[in-house]
N, C-alpha and C positions, 0 to 999 in steps of 0.2 A: 469498408473504414472509411469514418471520417475523422479524421486526425487535424487536431488544433495544436498548433506552436507556438509557445508564447514565451517572451524571453526575458531572465530579470539582473539588471543590472548583467545586459553583455547586450549586443546591436545583432539582431539576426540579417544574417549575411544570405546569401540567396544560396551557397554552398554547406551553409549549413539546415537550411532549411532543408533541402536536398537529399544529405546525408542522413535525415532522419526522417523521412517519407520513404526516402529507398532503406532502408534499416525495418522502419516499424512494420512497412506495407511488406515484408515479409513474413511476416504472424496475421496476416489478413487471410492468409490459408485455414490456420484455425478458426477464423470466426466468421458470422456471417455478415452482410452489409450493413446492418444497425447499426455496427458497434461503435461505439462514440471513446476515439482515444485523444486524453492529455497530453501533451508532451511540455514542462516546464523545464526551459537550461538558467544556469544559474551562474556567474562568473565569483569569486569569491577567495580575491587573491591569487594564487596561484593553480586555484582546487577549479574545475570545472564540472559542474553537477547536472546529470539529468534526469530528472523525472517524471515517471510515462504513470499514468493511469488509466484504468481501460476499462472502459464501462459498457457491460453490458443490458440490453433492451430486459432479458430479465435470469436474475444467477448473480455472483458475488461477481464483485469490484476486483478487479487484479491489479495490484502495485508492483511497483521496482522502482529502488534511486540506485547511483553509480557516481561517482563519482572520483574523475583522475585529474593528471595535470593536461591532458590532451585531450578534450573535447571527444574525440570519433575514438579513441578508444573508452572513453566515457557509455558512449552509445551503441556501440558494440558489449560490452559487459554488462548495460541494461538491455537488450535485445535476450542476451544466453541467460541472464536474469529469469525474465519471462518465459522465455520457454523453457525452462526446467519446470518451473513451479505451474504450468500448463501441463507438464511430463505428471506432479506430482499429483495434482491435484485433477487429473482426468476421471480417476473411476469413484473418487470425491460426488464431481460435478454430474456423472455418468447415473449416478444413484438416485440424485437429486432430477436429474430428469430436464436438466436446464439447453436450450434447446437452440443460444442465441453459439454455441462453441461446436463448431464440428471434427467434430473426436477422432472419425478417421483418418485423419490426419498428424494427428498425437500419436508419434512412436512409443510403443512401452520400454520401460526401465525395467529388468526385474529385478535387480540389486536395489531401486528408492522399494521397492513394496513393505518392506518388513518397515522403512518409515514414515510409509499410509495409517498405518495402524495407529490410530487414537486410546492412547492411554495416559485414565487419570490414577497419579498417583499419589493425590493427596486431596484432603475434603475441608474444608474450615468454618464453620458459625459462631457467627457473632450479633452482637444484636447495633443499632447503628441509632447514636444522639444523635438529635438536631444541634449542626454547628451549623457557620455562615463557611464564605470562602475561605475564607485566611485561616479560618482555624482547621481545615483542611488541609489546607497547603502544610501549616507546622507540624498536620499529625503526621503526613505522607513522607516530611521530611526527619523527622522522630525515630521511624519503624526505617529509614531507608528503602524505600519505594520506590519506582516510577508512576507509578498511581494511586488512587486511593479512591473506594466509594463510601460515599457518606449520604444521609440528608439534610438534604439545604435547608433550612432556618427559616431560610424566608417564602422559599417555595412550597414545604412541605412535600419534595419529588427528591427521590433518590439521581443523584448525580456522581458523575468521576471524575475527577482531578489531578492532570497529568502534567510531567516533567518532560518538556519540549525538546528537542536534536537542539536550538537555542539557546537552552539556561534559563526561560518563562517560562509560564504555565498554561493548560488548559485545560478547557470545563465543558463535557459532554453532557447534553440536559438530554430527557425526552421531547419529541415533539409535541 
């Protein structure tokens, strides 16, 4: 595993780097060596946040974030979240043939097996009229949603506008 650690609004001491390397290194048994891991450590007021993104060569990106008053507790929490995600998605990833994860090292949790079933409970269809990004944001706010799919009037492509945790907005566009 190639672990890259970045600090935002915080000075990364050797102790922090070592703690992140050691804890995330324990997840190495689940992956092949070619996996890239990005850890971003942020400090905001009294909260310490660590965001970890695992990027396998082939397969789905795995991401988790944890915020605590104590950074070391946040590191432990994010590793626990990642471990749970790996157990939960084990069967889905095996079915898709992802070779960058070593599944023999992931223990099975029988109680989570019912949660692994994907169940679509509602389906909606509606037409898209071209609109600007600002119009899409207003429409999203009027509906009270966290995201909104629309046809961008400038590019004539399908876009998604979404509300970010910080309160500002993001746009997802096709390549």
